[in-house]
BAFI-3210 file (N, C-alpha, C; in Angstrom, 3 decimals, decimal comma, padded with zeros to 6 digits):
// residues 291
n [1|2|3|4|5|6|7|8|9|10|11|12|13|14|15|16|17|18|19|20|21|22|23|24|25|26|27|28|29|30|31|32|33|34|35|36|37|38|39|40|41|42|43|44|45|46|47|48|49|50|51|52|53|54|55|56|57|58|59|60|61|62|63|64|65|66|67|68|69|70|71|72|73|74|75|76|77|78|79|80|81|82|83|84|85|86|87|88|89|90|91|92|93|94|95|96|97|98|99|100|101|102|103|104|105|106|107|108|109|110|111|112|113|114|115|116|117|118|119|120|121|122|123|124|125|126|127|128|129|130|131|132|133|134|135|136|137|138|139|140|141|142|143|144|145|146|147|148|149|150|151|152|153|154|155|156|157|158|159|160|161|162|163|164|165|166|167|168|169|170|171|172|173|174|175|176|177|178|179|180|181|182|183|184|185|186|187|188|189|190|191|192|193|194|195|196|197|198|199|200|201|202|203|204|205|206|207|208|209|210|211|212|213|214|215|216|217|218|219|220|221|222|223|224|225|226|227|228|229|230|231|232|233|234|235|236|237|238|239|240|241|242|243|244|245|246|247|248|249|250|251|252|253|254|255|256|257|258|259|260|261|262|263|264|265|266|267|268|269|270|271|272|273|274|275|276|277|278|279|280|281|282|283|284|285|286|287|288|289|290|291]
n.u [056,789|057,077|057,740|060,374|063,371|066,249|068,576|070,705|072,779|072,532|073,123|070,453|067,581|066,396|064,115|062,696|063,036|061,815|059,380|058,282|057,668|054,377|053,632|055,221|057,217|057,056|054,079|053,255|053,602|050,989|049,368|050,142|050,333|050,763|051,668|051,671|051,133|049,930|048,748|049,097|052,094|053,135|054,779|057,346|060,146|062,799|065,777|068,787|071,849|074,030|077,180|078,957|081,998|082,314|082,088|080,731|077,262|075,087|072,259|068,581|065,978|062,788|059,885|057,738|055,171|056,063|054,718|053,889|056,081|057,640|060,603|061,628|060,745|062,068|064,636|064,272|063,942|065,832|068,445|070,822|072,121|073,279|073,166|071,503|069,403|065,812|063,289|059,800|057,690|055,880|055,479|056,429|055,976|054,332|055,762|057,564|060,847|060,967|062,277|064,943|064,491|063,848|064,533|066,885|069,623|072,628|076,275|079,607|080,127|077,730|074,380|071,056|067,736|065,018|061,965|059,060|058,849|059,854|058,928|057,401|059,039|060,382|061,437|062,019|064,573|066,246|068,175|070,315|071,478|074,118|075,581|076,695|078,920|079,146|079,418|078,471|075,731|074,743|075,074|073,187|070,848|068,334|065,451|064,511|062,701|064,152|066,456|067,951|068,362|069,524|072,029|072,878|073,392|075,305|077,482|078,426|079,191|081,608|082,998|083,814|082,114|081,252|078,353|076,300|076,312|076,145|073,863|072,028|072,882|072,047|069,425|068,773|069,906|068,077|065,709|065,472|065,441|063,452|060,742|058,634|059,067|059,267|061,415|062,220|065,321|067,363|070,280|072,951|075,979|076,735|077,615|076,922|073,534|072,111|069,878|066,988|064,272|061,826|059,037|057,794|056,640|059,405|060,575|062,843|064,165|066,063|068,579|070,265|074,253|073,480|071,417|070,193|067,391|065,858|063,040|060,453|057,815|056,932|057,629|056,016|054,153|056,093|056,763|059,202|059,504|060,810|059,757|060,867|061,429|059,989|062,030|064,546|067,887|069,092|071,296|073,246|074,492|075,385|075,288|074,606|072,485|072,009|070,283|069,710|068,805|067,470|067,667|064,957|064,778|063,058|062,450|063,490|063,317|064,856|064,891|065,127|065,543|066,511|065,430|066,377|067,798|068,909|066,682|068,065|070,283|071,655|073,203|073,555|073,347|074,257|072,034|072,818|070,555|069,772|069,170|067,462|068,076|065,524|063,374|063,203|061,296|058,367|057,874|056,800|053,596|052,234|053,221|051,591|051,158|053,830|052,664]
n.v [051,276|051,883|053,344|055,445|056,527|058,227|059,232|061,818|062,784|064,229|061,520|059,501|057,200|054,531|054,339|056,974|058,132|056,647|055,402|057,197|059,773|061,817|060,735|058,710|056,628|053,662|054,063|054,963|052,489|051,411|053,469|055,834|059,234|060,425|058,388|057,774|055,413|052,237|051,070|050,430|049,036|046,270|044,479|043,570|044,926|047,152|048,031|049,718|050,830|052,741|052,272|053,531|054,342|052,277|051,781|050,248|049,252|047,982|045,510|045,160|042,950|042,222|040,004|040,482|042,415|045,901|046,234|043,557|043,004|041,757|042,019|044,231|045,919|045,869|046,462|048,882|050,663|050,310|050,686|052,843|055,893|057,374|057,781|056,440|054,314|053,467|051,069|050,221|048,191|047,851|045,457|045,154|042,784|040,963|038,923|037,779|036,505|037,281|038,299|038,615|040,702|042,809|046,422|047,904|047,693|046,491|047,250|047,017|050,229|051,320|051,736|051,048|052,142|051,349|053,045|052,819|051,349|049,573|049,961|047,043|045,398|041,823|041,984|044,996|045,588|043,723|044,331|045,895|044,370|042,934|044,943|044,770|042,884|039,081|038,071|039,581|039,470|036,860|036,979|038,533|039,803|039,537|038,667|040,787|043,946|046,363|045,385|044,460|047,290|048,105|046,894|047,601|050,703|050,326|048,678|051,377|052,803|051,257|051,824|053,946|056,376|059,274|058,828|060,612|060,995|058,187|057,391|059,380|058,297|056,053|056,320|057,222|055,873|053,596|054,752|055,785|053,026|051,674|053,567|055,228|054,249|054,282|056,141|056,613|056,911|055,962|056,618|056,281|056,742|056,617|059,233|061,020|061,918|060,477|061,053|060,578|062,042|061,221|060,224|059,860|061,089|063,197|064,316|066,793|067,627|069,667|070,608|073,096|071,928|070,480|068,144|066,168|065,025|063,145|061,797|059,860|060,811|063,492|062,915|064,504|067,360|069,571|072,891|073,370|071,026|070,356|070,248|067,797|068,569|066,802|064,746|065,122|065,393|064,810|065,897|065,215|066,236|067,069|069,209|071,240|071,003|070,220|070,714|068,993|069,108|066,757|065,298|064,481|061,405|061,553|063,847|067,140|069,179|071,488|070,606|072,574|073,439|076,057|079,550|081,409|080,468|080,238|078,879|077,722|076,434|073,583|072,382|070,344|071,908|072,083|073,338|075,079|074,939|076,859|077,207|077,855|077,003|075,015|075,372|073,755|071,075|069,831|067,549|064,333|062,903|059,900|056,818|054,319|051,054|048,627|045,789]
n.w [062,855|066,050|069,213|070,301|071,980|073,063|075,265|077,030|080,029|083,326|085,686|086,084|087,363|084,923|085,352|085,714|083,535|081,909|082,828|084,651|083,744|082,551|080,243|079,365|077,586|078,296|078,962|076,583|074,843|075,095|074,590|073,000|071,913|069,410|067,461|063,954|062,652|063,640|066,742|069,418|070,984|071,657|070,773|071,590|074,004|074,739|076,243|076,162|077,997|079,538|081,552|083,996|083,185|081,703|078,374|076,427|076,116|078,060|077,837|077,630|076,780|075,292|074,256|075,104|075,586|077,667|079,688|080,938|082,227|084,927|085,707|084,432|085,985|088,232|087,328|086,231|088,473|089,991|088,319|087,209|084,946|082,677|079,829|077,496|075,339|074,530|073,526|072,720|070,470|067,609|065,798|062,044|060,805|062,643|065,276|064,378|064,513|067,570|070,373|069,470|067,734|068,335|069,214|071,700|068,730|068,601|068,612|069,653|070,661|070,154|070,142|068,608|066,950|065,277|064,047|062,198|058,585|056,202|052,568|050,866|052,064|052,136|048,972|048,283|048,828|048,154|046,252|047,742|049,144|048,266|049,102|051,520|053,577|052,925|055,754|057,265|056,457|057,025|059,668|060,592|062,925|063,336|061,279|059,852|058,853|060,053|061,542|059,024|058,455|060,190|059,593|057,221|058,211|060,372|058,787|057,198|059,446|060,336|058,071|058,357|058,542|060,042|062,748|061,885|059,253|058,656|059,360|057,579|055,064|054,831|055,057|052,668|050,548|050,894|050,815|048,251|047,182|048,433|048,231|049,626|052,081|055,893|057,566|060,784|062,332|065,172|066,872|069,084|071,065|073,677|074,225|072,131|070,251|067,297|064,505|062,713|061,324|059,277|057,715|059,969|063,536|065,202|068,140|070,322|073,451|074,827|077,451|077,005|077,799|079,909|079,547|076,583|075,205|072,929|070,934|069,774|070,687|072,794|076,598|078,221|079,122|078,652|077,363|076,102|074,536|071,411|067,850|065,150|061,847|059,067|057,015|058,126|059,630|062,587|065,040|067,843|071,040|074,669|074,808|072,787|069,858|066,336|063,492|060,178|057,124|054,663|051,065|049,450|047,553|045,380|045,197|043,830|045,134|048,019|051,178|054,253|057,407|058,206|057,947|056,495|054,220|050,985|048,313|046,423|047,054|047,203|049,035|052,033|055,215|058,323|061,084|063,680|066,613|069,277|072,613|075,622|078,956|080,420|083,214|086,230|086,512|088,099|090,246|088,809|088,365|090,522|089,269|087,120|088,393|087,457|085,996]
ca.u [055,574|057,279|058,169|061,814|063,553|067,445|068,701|072,015|072,506|072,931|072,460|068,924|067,266|065,847|062,349|062,982|062,812|061,006|058,197|057,734|056,600|053,255|053,213|056,517|057,523|056,334|052,652|053,340|053,545|049,675|048,732|050,957|049,393|050,898|051,521|050,513|050,970|049,532|047,978|049,535|053,269|053,177|055,524|058,148|060,381|064,018|066,386|070,525|072,355|075,825|077,242|080,075|083,486|082,433|081,849|080,146|076,148|074,511|070,780|067,689|065,248|061,985|059,596|056,144|054,908|056,655|054,042|053,865|057,865|058,245|062,084|061,602|060,128|063,177|065,774|063,452|064,240|067,654|069,924|071,296|072,515|073,868|073,124|070,718|068,317|064,856|062,129|058,580|057,790|054,959|056,390|055,666|055,448|053,887|055,977|058,786|061,998|060,803|063,310|066,008|063,929|063,715|065,427|067,954|070,489|073,639|077,508|080,184|079,623|076,560|073,035|070,130|066,347|064,031|060,846|058,832|058,942|060,495|057,952|057,818|060,301|061,868|062,124|062,309|065,951|067,008|069,753|071,428|072,201|075,495|076,752|077,006|080,130|078,202|079,532|077,305|074,018|074,885|075,245|071,932|070,353|066,803|064,917|063,519|063,847|065,022|067,524|068,666|068,646|070,891|073,129|073,404|074,046|076,568|078,779|078,720|080,076|082,470|083,882|084,510|081,132|080,376|077,061|074,964|076,676|076,052|072,119|071,448|073,503|071,470|068,072|068,168|069,874|067,047|064,075|065,755|065,653|061,854|059,643|057,336|059,558|059,182|062,876|062,815|066,083|067,896|071,312|073,626|076,984|076,786|078,333|076,105|072,671|071,732|068,445|066,567|062,740|061,537|057,806|057,101|057,825|060,683|060,732|063,871|064,260|067,767|068,612|072,312|075,009|073,163|070,724|069,162|066,284|065,448|062,154|059,261|057,031|057,004|056,842|055,500|053,427|057,244|056,657|060,216|059,822|060,688|059,065|061,878|060,485|060,051|062,978|065,829|068,843|069,502|072,648|073,216|075,234|074,265|075,632|073,394|071,491|072,300|069,327|070,417|067,878|067,590|066,878|064,067|065,300|062,243|062,136|064,383|063,513|066,076|064,179|065,790|065,704|067,259|064,355|066,998|068,349|068,799|066,511|068,780|071,237|071,255|074,023|072,567|074,528|073,932|071,680|072,401|069,299|070,266|068,334|067,873|067,596|064,055|062,926|063,272|059,986|057,692|057,903|056,207|052,537|052,660|053,396|050,625|052,352|053,967|052,016]
ca.v [051,320|051,671|054,422|054,997|057,737|058,453|060,305|062,093|063,816|063,649|060,024|059,375|055,890|054,133|054,594|058,449|058,653|055,625|054,813|058,157|060,697|061,204|060,026|058,032|055,455|052,765|054,435|054,830|050,831|050,943|054,838|056,729|060,598|061,077|057,893|057,709|053,876|051,571|051,745|049,358|048,608|045,281|042,962|043,543|046,186|047,093|049,562|049,594|051,610|052,992|052,473|054,493|053,981|051,222|052,332|049,087|049,265|046,861|045,566|043,924|042,871|040,873|040,041|040,625|043,878|046,105|046,192|042,390|042,597|042,399|042,026|045,583|046,989|045,961|047,260|050,676|051,267|050,047|050,923|054,456|055,713|059,118|057,839|055,352|054,189|052,608|051,599|049,573|047,869|047,642|044,765|045,211|041,263|040,238|037,649|037,941|036,527|037,576|038,966|039,192|041,592|043,865|047,534|048,355|046,821|047,001|046,809|047,975|051,093|051,856|051,393|051,621|051,571|051,630|053,512|052,769|050,101|049,427|049,644|046,694|044,418|041,776|042,394|046,148|046,084|042,913|045,262|046,294|043,159|043,019|046,220|044,250|041,734|038,189|037,779|040,438|039,096|035,810|037,102|039,257|039,448|039,154|038,748|042,107|045,265|047,027|044,418|044,924|048,413|048,225|046,273|048,956|051,505|049,566|048,712|052,827|053,002|050,334|051,932|055,354|057,240|059,144|058,554|061,121|060,545|056,773|057,657|059,991|057,980|054,413|056,446|058,231|054,637|052,510|055,499|055,432|051,632|051,402|054,799|055,366|053,426|055,070|055,574|057,455|055,958|056,861|056,007|056,486|055,550|057,218|060,810|061,757|060,848|060,921|060,524|060,740|061,953|060,569|059,522|059,991|062,039|063,045|065,568|066,408|068,270|070,367|072,115|073,075|071,921|069,488|067,306|065,921|063,881|062,959|060,853|060,007|061,865|064,239|062,239|065,173|068,347|070,773|073,648|073,321|069,926|070,929|068,794|067,693|068,548|065,522|064,699|065,935|064,508|065,394|065,095|065,908|065,958|067,380|070,981|071,729|070,439|070,477|070,121|069,037|068,923|065,242|065,650|063,663|061,117|061,935|065,501|067,853|070,694|071,182|070,873|073,178|074,214|077,465|080,087|082,451|080,005|080,139|077,582|077,093|075,754|072,099|071,556|069,769|072,449|071,756|074,278|074,887|075,760|077,368|076,632|078,382|076,020|075,108|075,295|072,632|070,679|069,514|065,621|063,570|062,148|058,665|056,020|053,462|050,076|048,041|044,445]
ca.w [064,138|067,437|069,972|070,829|073,133|073,534|076,442|077,698|080,773|084,371|086,042|086,579|087,077|084,091|085,760|085,679|082,189|080,782|083,393|085,743|082,826|082,594|078,967|079,425|076,689|079,277|078,897|074,918|074,464|074,879|074,494|072,060|071,286|068,297|066,842|063,188|062,046|064,291|067,729|070,463|070,676|072,474|070,059|072,375|074,033|075,089|076,676|076,268|078,854|079,846|082,832|084,620|083,225|080,673|077,360|075,902|076,802|078,748|077,103|078,197|075,672|075,598|072,955|075,150|075,894|078,468|080,874|081,527|082,548|086,358|086,093|083,953|087,356|089,479|086,491|085,950|089,922|090,328|087,264|086,987|083,849|082,193|078,603|077,042|074,129|074,692|072,171|072,569|069,161|066,760|064,682|060,580|060,675|063,882|065,940|063,608|065,545|068,877|071,350|068,715|066,549|069,379|069,691|070,655|067,950|069,597|068,285|070,246|071,651|069,563|070,119|067,316|066,803|063,768|064,088|060,761|058,248|054,772|051,910|050,141|052,497|051,677|047,988|047,696|049,211|047,280|045,344|048,585|049,274|047,515|049,252|052,663|053,317|053,390|056,726|057,854|056,298|057,870|061,364|060,966|064,388|063,404|059,850|059,771|058,206|060,518|061,520|057,928|058,048|060,924|059,135|056,630|059,022|060,868|057,667|057,113|060,860|060,145|057,032|058,757|058,486|061,289|062,995|061,687|057,928|058,439|059,406|056,124|053,863|054,881|054,792|051,423|050,095|051,558|050,157|046,805|046,633|048,808|048,203|050,723|053,632|056,807|058,256|061,404|062,928|066,573|067,188|070,404|071,201|074,904|074,049|071,331|069,723|065,573|064,625|061,630|060,813|057,893|057,582|061,201|064,463|066,202|068,799|071,038|074,443|075,334|078,267|077,124|078,993|081,060|079,184|075,773|075,079|071,556|071,027|068,917|070,737|074,029|077,280|078,711|078,257|078,977|076,215|075,511|073,441|069,679|067,047|064,100|060,611|058,464|056,077|058,533|060,173|063,866|065,584|069,379|072,641|076,088|074,533|071,663|068,673|065,031|062,233|058,496|055,676|054,050|050,525|049,189|046,315|044,180|045,153|043,559|045,914|049,119|052,621|055,397|058,674|057,856|057,121|055,284|053,592|049,963|048,020|045,275|047,644|047,377|050,422|053,530|056,170|059,526|061,210|065,079|067,466|070,471|073,859|077,320|079,956|081,023|084,366|086,740|086,540|089,350|090,009|087,589|089,144|090,661|087,845|087,473|088,810|086,631|086,250]
c.u [056,436|057,249|059,772|061,976|065,224|067,631|070,728|072,179|073,259|072,327|071,422|068,827|066,365|064,452|062,229|062,622|061,847|059,604|057,325|056,913|055,358|052,676|054,573|056,099|056,666|054,470|052,195|053,156|051,800|048,570|049,541|049,741|049,674|051,713|050,561|049,847|051,107|049,075|048,623|050,866|053,441|054,079|056,715|058,977|061,980|064,667|067,990|070,793|074,072|076,362|079,029|081,663|083,393|081,541|080,818|078,755|075,645|072,963|070,098|066,492|064,230|060,922|058,213|056,133|055,623|056,230|053,603|055,392|057,676|059,597|062,797|061,354|061,348|064,797|065,448|063,678|065,645|068,528|069,661|072,302|073,106|073,283|071,944|069,521|067,280|063,810|060,906|057,736|056,579|055,181|055,430|055,397|055,521|054,441|057,099|060,164|061,980|061,604|064,598|065,772|063,535|064,764|065,730|069,247|071,530|074,889|078,136|079,858|078,134|075,175|071,856|068,851|066,099|062,638|060,322|058,773|059,067|059,237|058,421|058,472|059,614|062,304|062,377|063,738|066,876|068,484|070,490|071,885|073,613|076,302|077,183|078,071|078,879|078,614|078,217|075,988|074,011|074,580|073,655|071,017|068,753|066,787|063,948|063,787|064,353|066,505|068,271|069,172|069,654|072,244|074,123|074,154|075,626|077,889|078,907|079,625|081,291|083,475|084,284|083,608|080,751|078,893|075,953|075,192|075,990|074,441|071,811|072,038|072,511|069,870|067,667|068,648|068,621|065,605|064,451|065,278|063,960|061,116|058,676|057,822|059,556|060,537|063,150|063,982|066,946|069,041|072,470|075,193|077,461|077,411|077,506|075,011|072,810|070,992|067,844|064,886|062,360|060,327|057,017|057,516|058,618|060,373|062,024|063,361|065,372|067,357|070,482|073,301|074,750|072,193|070,080|068,615|066,102|064,318|060,778|058,236|057,156|056,822|056,037|054,725|054,934|056,829|057,848|060,605|059,813|060,613|060,399|061,314|060,913|060,928|064,194|066,393|069,325|070,574|072,965|074,253|074,382|074,575|074,572|073,379|071,575|070,938|069,900|068,888|068,479|067,149|066,332|064,560|064,317|061,872|063,465|064,684|064,330|064,730|065,365|065,165|066,154|066,013|064,994|067,658|068,097|068,190|067,223|069,760|070,993|072,464|073,239|073,605|073,747|073,156|071,768|071,298|070,208|069,177|068,852|067,081|066,446|064,118|062,893|061,769|059,747|057,795|056,735|055,060|053,004|052,195|052,173|051,746|052,546|053,386|052,063]
c.v [050,982|053,005|054,526|056,270|057,353|059,601|060,632|063,161|063,242|061,980|060,102|057,257|055,655|054,525|055,857|059,244|057,742|055,083|056,013|058,990|060,667|060,676|059,783|056,805|054,194|052,900|054,274|053,737|050,712|052,329|055,971|057,999|060,857|059,785|057,486|056,274|052,907|052,210|051,221|048,759|047,708|044,051|043,110|045,138|046,064|048,343|049,061|050,957|052,008|052,823|053,133|053,872|052,537|051,769|051,293|049,121|047,745|046,989|044,688|044,439|041,655|041,040|040,298|042,699|044,366|045,914|044,872|041,872|042,895|042,458|043,461|046,315|047,185|046,766|048,973|051,701|051,465|050,843|052,420|054,724|057,104|058,943|056,507|055,210|052,977|052,469|050,283|049,206|047,353|046,576|044,636|044,100|040,760|039,147|037,264|037,724|037,165|038,530|039,626|040,385|043,093|044,831|047,496|047,494|047,085|046,408|047,751|049,197|052,141|051,224|051,966|051,338|052,125|051,849|053,331|051,199|050,374|048,783|048,163|045,336|043,061|042,498|043,855|046,033|044,734|043,316|045,586|045,409|042,856|044,220|045,570|042,780|040,392|037,996|038,500|039,843|037,698|035,892|037,910|038,902|038,827|039,342|039,886|043,212|045,922|046,552|044,454|046,236|048,566|047,882|046,981|050,115|051,084|049,640|050,447|053,078|052,385|050,963|053,393|056,416|057,644|058,857|059,352|060,819|058,744|056,806|057,986|058,924|056,897|055,040|056,772|056,856|053,969|053,392|055,290|053,790|050,996|052,459|054,246|054,368|054,487|054,978|056,646|056,419|056,965|055,752|056,775|056,138|056,356|058,187|061,656|061,180|061,311|060,202|060,799|060,923|062,131|059,593|059,284|060,704|061,698|064,290|065,483|068,026|068,644|071,333|072,214|072,999|070,807|068,433|067,749|064,810|064,157|061,106|060,897|060,889|062,434|063,284|062,982|066,347|069,953|071,336|073,691|072,355|070,857|069,591|069,200|067,885|067,625|065,902|065,717|065,096|065,257|065,014|066,086|065,811|066,598|068,778|071,753|070,605|070,807|069,480|070,398|068,439|067,658|065,643|063,954|062,858|061,194|062,996|066,578|069,252|070,431|071,557|071,529|073,477|075,610|078,320|081,090|081,611|080,180|078,904|076,916|076,304|074,323|071,384|071,455|070,505|072,173|073,162|074,419|075,513|075,621|077,119|077,410|076,934|076,134|074,971|073,899|072,170|070,245|067,752|065,220|062,715|060,751|058,011|054,764|052,084|049,198|046,329|043,814]
c.w [065,357|068,180|070,335|071,639|073,141|074,434|076,663|078,644|082,210|084,809|086,429|086,290|085,768|083,835|085,756|084,556|081,362|081,619|083,960|085,002|082,618|081,124|078,312|078,051|077,278|078,955|077,234|074,272|074,382|074,459|074,113|071,690|070,134|067,237|065,001|062,431|063,178|065,973|069,303|070,544|071,730|071,852|070,340|072,647|074,050|075,670|076,991|077,261|079,261|081,193|083,197|084,348|082,047|079,207|076,576|076,579|077,281|077,838|078,066|077,320|075,844|074,636|073,298|075,262|077,444|080,047|081,911|081,813|083,705|086,479|085,545|085,253|088,047|088,563|086,703|087,405|090,663|089,680|087,202|085,757|083,584|080,944|078,415|075,883|074,582|073,851|072,531|071,016|069,002|065,797|063,183|060,546|062,332|064,323|065,016|064,113|066,819|069,461|070,451|067,794|067,572|069,541|071,010|070,152|068,699|069,067|069,198|071,176|071,344|069,621|069,101|067,269|065,442|064,324|062,715|060,270|056,526|053,759|051,017|050,345|052,318|050,081|047,601|047,785|048,902|047,087|046,401|049,194|049,279|048,172|050,816|052,224|053,445|054,673|057,944|057,753|056,950|059,142|061,387|062,369|064,263|061,790|059,694|058,906|058,736|061,474|060,156|057,593|058,864|060,716|057,775|057,149|059,243|059,974|057,146|058,319|060,533|059,220|057,337|059,120|059,850|061,413|062,082|059,959|057,386|058,465|058,179|054,960|053,482|054,567|053,193|050,202|049,955|050,890|048,901|046,525|046,667|048,524|048,807|051,952|054,602|057,408|059,304|062,583|064,153|066,550|068,433|070,448|072,707|075,002|073,146|071,030|068,323|065,945|063,271|061,610|059,496|057,978|059,072|062,228|065,063|066,823|069,771|072,233|075,073|076,288|078,237|078,031|079,797|080,371|077,939|075,546|073,613|071,753|070,099|069,385|072,311|075,304|078,462|078,475|078,505|077,594|075,414|074,428|071,935|068,811|065,534|062,730|060,049|057,120|056,589|059,406|061,503|064,157|066,897|070,251|073,660|076,328|073,632|070,777|067,414|063,994|060,573|057,878|055,066|052,496|050,051|047,950|044,892|044,408|044,931|044,711|047,389|050,046|053,243|056,281|058,998|057,055|055,977|054,229|052,048|048,956|046,660|046,024|048,297|048,529|051,334|054,699|057,317|060,283|062,929|065,616|068,545|071,374|074,863|078,187|080,278|082,385|085,171|086,887|087,726|089,228|089,627|088,793|089,186|089,511|088,267|087,846|087,391|087,060|084,883]
res [m|c|r|h|l|a|f|l|g|p|e|e|p|l|g|g|l|l|v|d|p|p|h|s|l|y|r|q|s|w|a|p|r|r|q|r|y|g|t|v|n|a|d|g|f|g|v|g|w|y|a|q|g|d|p|v|p|g|r|y|r|r|a|g|p|i|w|g|d|q|n|f|a|d|l|a|r|i|v|r|t|t|a|l|l|a|a|v|r|d|a|t|l|p|g|a|d|g|e|a|a|a|a|p|f|a|s|g|t|w|l|f|s|h|n|g|a|v|a|g|w|p|h|s|l|a|s|l|v|r|s|l|p|p|a|e|l|l|s|l|e|a|r|s|d|s|a|f|v|w|a|l|v|l|n|r|l|r|g|g|d|e|e|g|q|a|l|a|g|t|v|l|e|v|a|r|a|a|p|g|s|r|l|s|l|l|l|t|n|g|d|t|i|a|a|t|a|w|g|d|t|l|w|y|l|s|e|p|g|r|r|t|v|v|a|s|e|p|y|d|d|d|p|h|w|q|e|v|p|d|r|t|l|l|t|a|s|r|t|d|v|l|l|t|s|l|k|d|p|d|d|k|a|t|h|t|t|d|p|t|a|d|s|s|d|t|t|d|t|p|v|p|r|r|h|s|a|s|d|d|k|a|a|a|p|p|k|e|p|i|a]
***
C-alpha cells in the first residue's frame, strides 16, 4: 500500500520528477488515481538519488506525509540527479517503526521499495527466517513486511543473483509461503531498474537511449505510458525494457507478454519491447505549493 517511482535519464531536479508533473508522486500521496488498496499515503515518504561520480546513493526519509515537510521543498528544488527511487507510504501496520520503515531501503549501490502487503504477516513468513543469516535478522532496519522482504532480496543479491533474478526469486518464495500477498517490488542500482508487478499496478515510460521511468502509476497523461501485466518481472536500462512472465506458485499455466509464445513453454523468457522516442512534452502546469 504505497506509490513508488524509479528514474534513469538526463540530469533533472528531484522536483521535476516528483512534484511538478500533474499527477506526481507528491500528489499521489493524497490523490492516487490507480491505487487499489488504501486511499492516502501519509505514513512516511522517502527519496534516494545518485550524485555524479558516487555510486552510493543519498537518502532522505521522514515518518510524516510528504506535503508536510518543508525541507523536502528545498531538496526538490535544488538537488539534481540522473537516477532516483522514491516512495510515499500507506503502512500495513500504521505507525510501525516510523522513519525506519519508509522506503527506499538501501545497501551499497542499491535502493529498494515494496508496494503491497504480505498476507498473514508476520506469522506467514516464519518459515523463511532460517534462510537469512542471523546477523541479517538482527540488523533489520524496521519490523515491517517490507523490511523483511528487502532482507530476502538483499541476501540473494549478496549471493550473486542479478537484480531481476533476486526480485523474481523473492516474489515467488514469499508468494508460496503467503498466498494472496501483493508484491510489487522496485529496485535500482543507479544504472538499471528491476521491478515486479504482483497484485498491484505498475507502469513504465521509455524514451529509448534517453530515459526510463517505472512507477506504480503514470505521473501525467502521456499516451506512451505502458502498463505492465500482472505477474511480470520488468528489467530496464536507459536504452530498453524487458518483460518476463512470472509463474504463480498456485497456477500451472504460464503467463507471458509474448502473444506468439507457445502456451506449453514453461520458461520465463525476456520479451524486449521497443519504443519510439516520445515527443518533447509541454512544461508542467504550476505545482501546488509544498506546505
